[in-house]
N, C-alpha and C positions, 0 to 999 in steps of 0.2 A: 350520582353515582361518584363512590366510594375511590380515591385515589392512595392507597396504599402502595406505589411502586413502590418503592426499598422493600417491601418483604415477598414479592415477586420477585426483582430484580437479587435478593440476596438467597433463595430457590434457587435461581437458573442460576451464579455465580458461585455456588458454596461461602459465601462471605458474612457474615456474624450479621445481624438485621440493624444491628446499633452503628456498624461503619460504613453499611451500604446508608443508612437517613444520615448522619454527619458527613456524608461526602458529598450527597444530593443536596445538602442545603451550602456546603462551600460552593456548590459550584452553580446553584440557582443565584448566590448570591456575586457571581459574578468575577472567581477565584479559576484560576487556571489551572491545566493538569500539572504543569510540570512545579510549579509555586505550591500546590495541595500537595503533591507527593515529597519536596523538598523540605515546606517551613512547617506543615499541618498535619506532622504525622503521629501528634499526641492525639488529634480527632480520629482520625480514621485508622490508626492503628499500625501504622505502619505501610497501609499500600502502596503497591511500587504504578509509574504511567500505566504499565500496560492493564492492572486490575482498574484504574480510575478511569481510562480512555475508555472498559467493558463497561465499567459502570453508567457511563456517558451515551453509550453507544445507547442502550437497551434502554435507559430512561429515555432519549429522543423516541425513539422506535415503543415505547409504549405509551410516549405523549400522542405520536399520531394516531396506535390506535382506542386508545380513548376517543379520541375524535370522530375515527370513522364507525365505533359502536354506538356515539350519542347520533350520527348520523341517520347509520339501521335502527334503531329504537322509534326514530322521530318518524320513518318510512313504514315502516308497520305501524306504529302508533296511527300515522296519517289514516291508514285504511282498514282501522277499524279490529285490526287482528292482532295487537297485541297482547296475549296473556301474560299474567306475572310469573308462570312456568318458565316462558318462552323471555321476558326481559330479565329474569333471577341468572338464566341461564347464560345471557349475554353479557351480563354485569359481570360474573364470576369467572367468562373465560379469557385467558390471556392469549391464544391460539389465534392466529390469524385464519389457520383453514377451516378450525370446528367454526368459528365466527361469521365465514364466509357461506359454510353450508348449509345454517341457520338461518343465513337467509335468503339464500337461495327459491325459496318458492314462494316468496314475498318481491324479489328483485320486479323492477316494473322490466316487462320482455319486450321484443320486439315481436312480430308476426309470426309466430312459429305455428311448424304442421299442428302440434297440439289445440293452437290456441283458434284455428280455423275451427279445427273440427268441434271446439267447444262454440264457435260462433255457430255451427249446422247442427245443435242441442243435442250433441251426443256423448257430454258429460254423462248422463244418467245410465245410458248402456254401457262405458266403461267400468264404471262402480257395480252393477251387474256382474259384468265380467270380470272385476279383478276380484269380488269377493269369493266367485268360483266355487255356486251353487246350485248354480241352474243346471238343467238336465236338455231343456228342448235351446239350446243358442239361435238357431236360425228363428223359431215364434219370435222372440225377446227382439232380435236385429229388424224383423221385419217391417215392428212397427216403430223404427225410425226410417223408415222409408218414405218420405216427404221431404215436400220443402224443396234445398239445392242436393239433400241425398238421392241420391236414382236408382241404387241397388244396395241389396244388404250385406257386396262385398267389400261397396265403400262404405258403410254404416261399420263393419268390421276394422276396418282400417282407420279409420278416423278413432274409433275408441284403443285402438291399439296405439294409434300416436301420443293419446292423452296417457296413456298407462306408462308407454316408456317416458314421458316427462316427469310421472308423480318416481319412476323408480327412477332418474335421472338425479333428483331431484331430494331424495330418500338418505339420510345423512347415514344409514346403516349401510347402504348400497357401497355408496361411495365408497368408504372406510374398505369395504369389503375388495374394491378393485384395488383404493391407496396398497392397502395388505400385500396386494398380488404385486403388484410393483414393484415396491421398495425388495419382497423375497427375490420374484423371477425378472423382473426386466431386462432388456437387451438391445444396446443401442447399435443401431448398426447405420451403416455410410454406405452409399452405392455411387458411384461414378454417372455423373448425365451423360448421357450419348453426344457422342463427338464434342467432349471436354475433354477429351483424353489430353491429348498434348499442351492443350491452353494450361490446365491444369496440373502439370506433371509432377509440382511439386507436392502436391498433396497426393502423391501414389500410393503412398503405404497406407490412402484409404478408402482406395478403389472400392474393394469388395473387404469391408473393415465390421465386425461384431465380435462384441467384447459383452459380457457382463455389466449392468448401467453400476452396480457398487462395487463393481474393480475397476475400474474405470478411472486411471489417473488424470488430473486436472489441467495439466501440458495434452492431452490428447484430445481430450475434451474441447477445448478451447479452439484446436488446429480445425477439427472436423466442422466445429460451429462457423472458423471462420471458412474453411470451405466451403458450408452453405452460403455462406452470407455472400459470398464470389458469386455463386450457381453455378460449384464446380462439381457439388458433392447433393445426395439429396440423403437426409440424415430420419432417422424414426427411433421413438422407443417403443418396444413392444411386450407386453407380459406375457405370459402362458395365457394362450386366452381361452383356453376346454377348461384350464380350472377355476378362471376367472366364473366362463358361462354355468356351470355347476355351482359352484358356489350363491349365485346369484337366482339361479332355479333354486336351490333348496332354500332359498330364501324367502321366493313370491311364488312357484307352484305350487300348488298345495295339491294337484291329484290327476290322473291321467283323460280324463276327459278331454271335448272336444273345449269342452270353455278355459279348462286350463292349457291345451296347445294354443288359444291367442294370446294367453297371458305368457306361455314361452316362448312365441314369437316376437310379443312385446318384451321381454328381455332381451332376446340375441338383438334387436331392433334400436336398445336403449345403450344396451352396452355398446354395439360396433359405430353406432350414430350419435352420441350425446357422449355415455360415461370415456368411451378408451379417451375421446380425441382430448376433451376436457381434462384428464386426469395426467394424458402424455403432454399436456402443456404445463401444466403446474409440476410434475417432474422435470420436463428440459426446461423450466424458469429455476428450481430447485438445486436441479444438479447445476446448473452455472452458476450460481450464486455462488454454489459450495469453491467450485472450480474457481469464479473469482478472487475466492476469500484466500485459496490457497495463491492464487498465483502474485496477489496483493502482497501479500504478504513477505512471501519471498522478497519480491520488489523490494519494498518498506526496508526491510530485513540489508538487501545489499543496499540501499542508499547508505542508511546509520554507517554501516560501513566505511564507506566512501566517504560520507562528509566526516569521519572523528579519524578520517587516513595523518599519519604524523604528518605534521606540519615544519618546515625548514625553520621558519620561528623568520624574525624581524630580522634579516641577510642581503645585504644588496646582490641583485636577481639579475643574469642576460634571461629573456625568455627569446624561444628559435621556432618561427615557424619556419617549419623545412618542407622544399619542392626543389624542384627540375628546373622547369624552364620557366618558370618566373621569381625564380633564387628564393635564397631564405631572407625570410622578413625577421629582423634582427633587432629588438629593444633591450633600453638598460634602463631597470626600474635601482629606486632609492631604498631604502631601509623599511621604508612605508607602502612603500608599492606605488611610489608616481614616476609617472613618465620622463627621465631625464635625456634618453637620446633613441631615436632610429634610424635604422637605414636596412636595403637590401645586399645580400652576399650573395656570388653566386658561385660558390664549389665546386658544382656537379655540371653534367653535361645538362644541356649544350654549351655552355661556356666553358667550364671548365678553367674559371678562373681561381685556383684554389690556393695559386702563393697571393695575391691580391686577399684575396678571404682574407687569410693564415694572417698575415700582415695588420688588418682591418679589427680581427677577433681580438689578437693581442696586443692592440693600442687602445682598445676600448677597453677590454678587460682592465689594464692601468690603470685608465684617465680616470673611469669610475668604478677602481676598488672594488672590483665585482671579486663575489665570496661562491657564487654558483652559479650553473649555468641549467637552465630548464631547458630542454629539446621536445616540441610535440613527437608524438606517437604513431603520424600518418605518415603519408607519401612521403620517401626519401628518409624517412626515420633512422634508418639504422646507417646511413651512409654519412647521414649530418655526424652521428654521434661517431662513428669511426674518424672523422675529419677532424672534428672537437678536438680529443681525445690524443691526438697526435700534436697538436699546436703545445709550445713550450711556453710555459706562463711564467711573469715575477714571482708570481703569488700562491700559492694552494687554492684550487679553483676546484670544487667539486662540480660533478656534471651528474645530473638526473635526466634519465626519461620519463615523459609525465603523459600523462591519458589526455587525450585533448578532445575526447568524446561531450559535443554542444559546446565548443567554442562557435564555431560557425553560427550557432545560432546566436549566442550570448553578442557576436563583434558586428550582427545586423538587427540585433533589438533595441529599442528604444533606449532601455537601459545604457547598453555604450555606446548610444549615440549622446544621450545625456555628459555622461564624465568623456568622451575624447569626442568635441563638437567636432572641430578641425584636421580632425585625422579618417583614411578609409578603415575599412576593414580589416584588411590582413594586417595593421598596426594593431588595433583593437584585441585581433584572435593572439597574436604573440606577447602582448598583453596579460591578456586571460591566462595563457600557459603559464607563464612568470608567475602572476599571481597564487596559482593553484599552488605550485613548489612551496611558497610561503606560507599560506592557509589556504588548503582545500575548500573548509568551510564558508569562509570567508567570500570567498570567492563561489563556490558553485551554490550559493544562493541566490544569485542573481540569475540562474537560469531554472528554465522549466525541468522540475523533476524526472519527465519522462523521456526528454531530451538528453540523457548522461548519458545513455547506454548501459545501463546495469537492470532492466528488466527485459520479460519476454512476455507477448503478447498483450504492453500494455495500452493497445490501442481497440480491444476486444472486451477489455472487465469494463463494468461497470467504472465511468468515466468521474461521478458527482464521489463513491464509495474511495478510488484512487482517491482523487484530489484529497479527499478528507484525509486518508492514512497517510500520503505523502507528506502533507501539509505539518500534521503531526509528527511526522518521524524528523521533516526541519528544526521545527520549533521547539523538541526535545535535546537534538543536537547541538543548536544556538547555545540553549539555557544549562546545558550538563556542563560547555566550555569557558562558558561566559563570555563577557563580551565587554571590550573596554570602549566606554562611552565616548571619549576623545577621540579617535580614529577609523570605529567601525562607522561602515557605508550607510547609508537612508537604508535600503534590504538588507543588510545584515540587523538592524535595529528593530524590521518592522517584525522580524521572528521573534524579540523579546517579549517574555511575559507579559501582557497588560498592555502594550502598546500599540501594533501595528501603523499601517500606514501612515496617517494623520499625527502621529504622535512622535515616530520615526523622525518626517518629515521637520518637526519642528525641533527635534533638540540636535536636528542638525543646522537650522534655519539660527537656534540661538549660537551653534557654539560656531558660527561663519561670524556672528555681530558680537560679541564678550567674549570669545576665546576659550579657549579648553576650562571645563568644568573643576573646580578644586575641590568638589567635596559632592557628597551624593545627594545631601539635604539643598547644594544649589539645584540639581532637576526640578524642586518645587516651583522656582519661577520660568520655567520652558510652560509657553501658553499652553491652555485643556490640561495641564497633567494636576489633577487631581488628587486625593489623599488615595483614594483605590487604587489605580493605577499608578503611583508611587509605590502604595505594598506589594503590586503586584511584581515589579517591574526592578527595584531597587537590589535587592540581590543578587540578581544575575547581571549590573550593572559592574564593571571595576575602573575606580579611580587608581590609577599606579600610580602617581606622585600627590597626591592626598595627603593631606597631614594627619590624616587617623588613618591607619594600617586597615580596619575593620573596612578603609571603603573600599579596598583591593582587593577584599575575603570575598566568600561565601556567605559568612554571619549578616545577616540582615540588621538591615538598620534596627527593629523593635528587639532585637538581643543586645544592640548595643550597652545597656546598665548592665544586662547580666557579665559580661566581660570585665566591665571597667571596677563592676562590684569585685570581682576576682580578684582584676591586680588592684585593687585596693588592699582585698585580702591579704595579697601576698606585698604588700609596700611597697609597689613596684609601679612603672608606670605601663598601658598596652603595649607599648611597642616593646619593653621588653618582657614583658609576659610572654610575647609571643616569640622572639628571639631565642629564650631559656624553655629547652623544653626537662630539663630536670626540674626546675620550678614548677610547671605546671603539676608536676607530679602529685606533690602537698593539697590539691585540692579535691576536697572530697565534692563530689558532683550533687548527690542526696539533699547540700543546702544550699543548692539555689534553685533547687523545685519550686514552681509558684503555681496557683490556677491556672498558669497561661503556659509556663515552659515546664514539661517534663523531661527524662531522663535522655528518650531518644533526640530530642532539640539542642541536649547539653553535651548528649556524646556527639553529635555532627561538628557544634560549635569547637570541640576540643580536638578533634580530629582537622576541621580547617584552621585551628591555631599554628599547629604542626607544620602545617605547609600552605600557607595562606597566597591563594589566588594560582596558584600550580596549577598549568594545564593538563587535565586529566588523560592527552590523547598521547599516545607513545612516539617515541624519539622518532627520526627517520633514518634510514639506512640505503646506502649507497645498492645498484644491483647491474648486473653485468649478464647480457644476454653470449651467448656461445657465439663467437666471432664465425667461424666457419658456416656460420646459418644465415645466407641475405634473404633469402627466396625460398619458396613450399620445394621449387627442384632437388633442393642442398640436403632434404630428409631424407632418412636411410630408416627402414623398419631396424626397432633394436636400438639404439641412438634412445642416451639418456639426455637431458638438456634441463636449465635452469627454465623456468618462465615465471609469467607472474597470474596468478590468480586477474582475470575481465570481469567474470560473472558468472554469478551463481543461480543454477534452475533447481528444479524440484527431482531432474533427473541425472546431474553433474553439475557439472562447472566448463566454463571455458576460461584456457590459457595460452595469454602471448607468448609463442617462444622468442620472437624477435623477429618474425618476419609480418606479412600483412593479414594470414588466415589466423583467426583462433585455432588452436586445436579444443575438443570435446574429451574431459575423462569424463565418462558414463559413472552413472552412479556404483554402480558392480567394479568399476575399476581404482575406486578411490583410496582403497585401505586393502590389508589383511584379513579386513573382516566385514560383517556383514553392517552397511550404514542402511539406515532409513532415513536420512536427512543427512542434506550434502554440509548442512552448515554448522555439521558437529566435524566435520574434517576441517572446513575450508571456509575461509574468509576473503571478503575485496581487498584486492592490493596485497594477500601473503604471496610471498616467496617457495614457490615450489621444484620440486625436479621431477620431474618425467619422464614415461618412456614412449618413443612413438609405435605404436601398436599397427597401424594402417595408414597408408596417405591414396587417397583418390584424386589424380589430377586432374580427370575428368569435370569432376562435380567440386574441385575444392574443398575438399574435406580431408581433417586429420582425425584418427582418432589416440588418443594419446593413455597413457594409464600410470597409476602413483602406485602401483602393489608392486611387492620386494625392491624400492628403491630406497639404501640407507638415509638417514635426512642430514 
């Protein structure tokens, strides 16, 4: 079986076959997606991570399909039924549905009604009826009344069972029904009797009907969740009359009693075999599409969250707010190390406001705190108000930080390894403080599903979700780059080419030998081979290295090119980086080789202008409306500042400073038609919203961004 995967993938993705073939060669050679997209642009023709990821995904799928095709061919061949034509069709097809249709007549069967009829010797009668040439059906059927067959009707019924199975296994018949499903199928949901109260959250779907082609992914996932919980009964139904008419035209060849038998078999085949089979197929396909859409939105949200602006290496106080149990306070140095922790009780029931104020002011002075990070959970607004009223001896910025997933982290094995001598409340406060300093470095320690930026994440294909989210984290980590001398094992794990073992070895080496002095020293790390070094080196930064390129995204394989540039200009590499004017005298064409082309040289020049600069934006202080503390303070028509906390394909959720987030429906995002909310908003974006409706009973808030001056 020929394996020209690249030709089929190129056709599917609309990418030139040569680019796909070279990309596959790199992937098969162990290169990662971030490495290929950044450092092998000449080979790929400048394909980005999304395109390379799509090639990788299709390559894996085609390999699995190739194995399936081999199994099918071997099975049919083992039955002695493999014709050259059938082999050619199976080998030529890369459509899994078509391949399974071709295999269906030969698939080993459990005991079916048709199989029972065959054992009674009724297959010849089925062939006579299917030919529809007989005039006297009764006399022909009577000849088969023997053995286990006790009468004519039993003989005819058995023959119809065999014909129904033939029709079900007929490729044309299956495509006829498929086409009808594709054009006319309607998805319906009904509440299971007696589940009305228990499943009240699904009441929008208690009597639901919508064309399958138009049902949105979030509705479909909600319906399927309701079905899984036993609240809803869900079905997908095509135009039954139309289906039967088309099948009759295909199989019924006259109007006599023999043709009536075929018509009865067609009806049975459709209702008992074809419809359930194709319905299952469409249910699976529609679920897969809904999963893909939900995963796409989730991955996009996660990317924005991971690339949220960092405060940077500043001394930070982290506060995990609370009422009865108090506020847990931690002080961190500029590297995120824990210096001090204690609890304060400024809120009821203790209300030790004066004592707490004095303690916070003292800690800010003692540890030279630059910024305070307050978790956005219970007592967040009260704690923010309390903190902003304290007078400090220095300028201190105050930020409210999302604490989604902080409790997951604080109880995790990772947190126990980092802080074995502290309880979960201290670990949670540390996480809040570190999230302000560097969201990416802290959030990689938490399962992305627990960060709170997805929807229906437990309902989608978990393997596909994990693959997509891991790829997103890997992409973000490598886009930003990692300081190899300060990064945690968990952050290093996501660096191209490393993984858990090498990440741990780097941390162990660092602990034993001190900070890395150069990228080349990484080769001394146990199990760091040339291939792993090639994949990871460009994404690891060493700020204090003698070679300034070690703190840039310039790959070590390109150092000789930069050194040549510097030599040609009569200066050092450091001087070349420092002097932008001097670089303008270079002609990139002079440095093109068989391995280094204009794309790589352009990237090098861009990096020399801003070596090691963090691509993330700068952080901004945000303030909620001080008059709004609870949902009871909201009034229709109010215009409030808010922060986007989650994006779905039907709108976005906005935090306006209270416990409940409000929904801006997609129709209320802008004064124009919006098909994709991510075109208008992003995670952590500061927005202004108008209150449209407040449902106190259901704790639901409807917001709008229409007609509001930015």
